[in-house]
N, C-alpha and C positions, 0 to 999 in steps of 0.2 A: 306435239306432245312427245313424240318419239325422240326428237332432237333434244328436248329439255331433259328427258329421262337419261338419254345417252350422255349428255353433258354432265349431269349430276353424278352419274356412275363413274365417269372418267375423273371427276374431281375427287370423289371418294377414294378411288384407287390410288390417285396421286398422294392423297392425304395419308392413306394406309402405308404407302411406301416411305413417306417422310417421318412417320411416327418412330420407327426403330432408330433412325439416325438421330432424331431429336432427343430420344431417350438416352442414347449412348453419349451424345455430347453433354447432356445435362449431368449424367453420372461423372463424366470427366471433370465437370466444374464443381462437383461435390454435393449436388442435390440428393436428398433422400428419395427412396423408391416411392413413398407416399406422395411427395411433392411432384415427382415426375408423372405419376398417374394422374394427378389433378391437372397438370399442364397439358398432357396429351389427350385425356378424355374429358370433354366438356361436361358430360352428364355427371360424372363423378364429382367434378368441381361444383356443380350446382347443388348436388345432394349434400356435399360437405358444407357449403355456405348456409344451407337451410338448417343443418344440424347444429351449427355453431350458434350459441345463444347471442342474440344481439343485446348490447348493453344500453341501458338507459343513461341519460345524462346525469341523473341523480346518483346512479351507481358509480359513475366515473368520478364525480366530485365528492370528495370526502373532506370533512373539516380537517384542519391541521392537527397533527398528533401532538401530544404533550411532549416537551423535550425530555430527553433521558440524560440525567446528570449522573456521571459515574461516581460511585462511592468506593474509594480505594484505600486499602490498609496502608498505614504509614511506612511499614517496612518495605513496601514495593515501590514507593515513589518518594522522591526527595522534594522538599519545599523549594530548593534552588532551581530544580527543573521547572516547576510551575512559574517561578519568577522569570526564568530565562525565556520561556515561551509566552510570557505575559498573559497567563490564564487566571481568571478570577476563581478563587477557591475559599473554602472555610472548613474549620474543623467540625465534625459531626457533633451536634449538641448531646446526643444520647450516648455516644461512645467516642472519646477523644483519640482512640487509636486509628480512627478513620478520617480521611480527608474527602470532602465533596467538591468536585470541580464544577463550578457553576456555569458550565457551557455544554451544549449538546455535542457529544462526541461519539464516534463509532469505534469499533474494535481496532482498526488500523491506526487511528490517531493515538489511542491509549497505548498501543504497542510501541509507538515512537517515544512516548514519555517513559515507558519502562526501560527501553533501550538507553535513553539518555541518562536515566538514573543509574543504571548499572555501569555505564562508562564513567560517570562521575565518581561513583564509589570505588571503582577499580583504579582510579587515578589516571586513566588514559585521557581524560578530558579536563582541560583547565579553563575555568571561566575568567580568571585574572592572569595577566602575564606574570612570570616569575620575577621576584624582586632581585635587583642587582646586589651582589654581595660585595662587602669591603674586601680589600686586599688581605690575603692571608699570608702569614709568615711562618717559616719552619726553622728551627734551630738545628745547626749541625756543627760538627767539630772540624776545624781546619787542620790539615796535616801540616805539621811544622817540618821545615827542612832539616833541622838539627835533631829532632826527636828528643830533645832534652827539655825538662821542665814541664810546666803545665801547658796543655794544648789550648789554643785560642778558640773562642766561640764566635762563629760568624752568623750572619743572617742571610737566609735564602728567600727571595721573593717568589711567591707563587701567584699565578693568575695574571 
């Protein structure tokens, strides 16, 4: 019995010595104080596990939520943007100043659409390549060597 008690006492002392080192290493890795307490002290960890409510499988499983279709004012989004991203949309039947995008979207996706629309309207974004222009001509007067009489009109090609 004495040996067993002595052995348990030595193990406990060794564990007590290793706890501060373990805690400092855990802090270095970025763990919070509460997490370190749970890692070091088993009793605190057990109490915490009991205090945390266990979830039933019915709580975890919830039916699918209804899709959220964004309703956006026409001044904020361009129809060309919706066509570019191939998004289904329709005009709101109660107010034609609004467009309803018939796809579930989050805030980040709608921000992309607004950004695309603003680039379209500012002219920084071209959906079609620029058309080639025909040759342009400019008229100019040729200098005559004699400077007498009427000056000749020549053609200068640009482009």
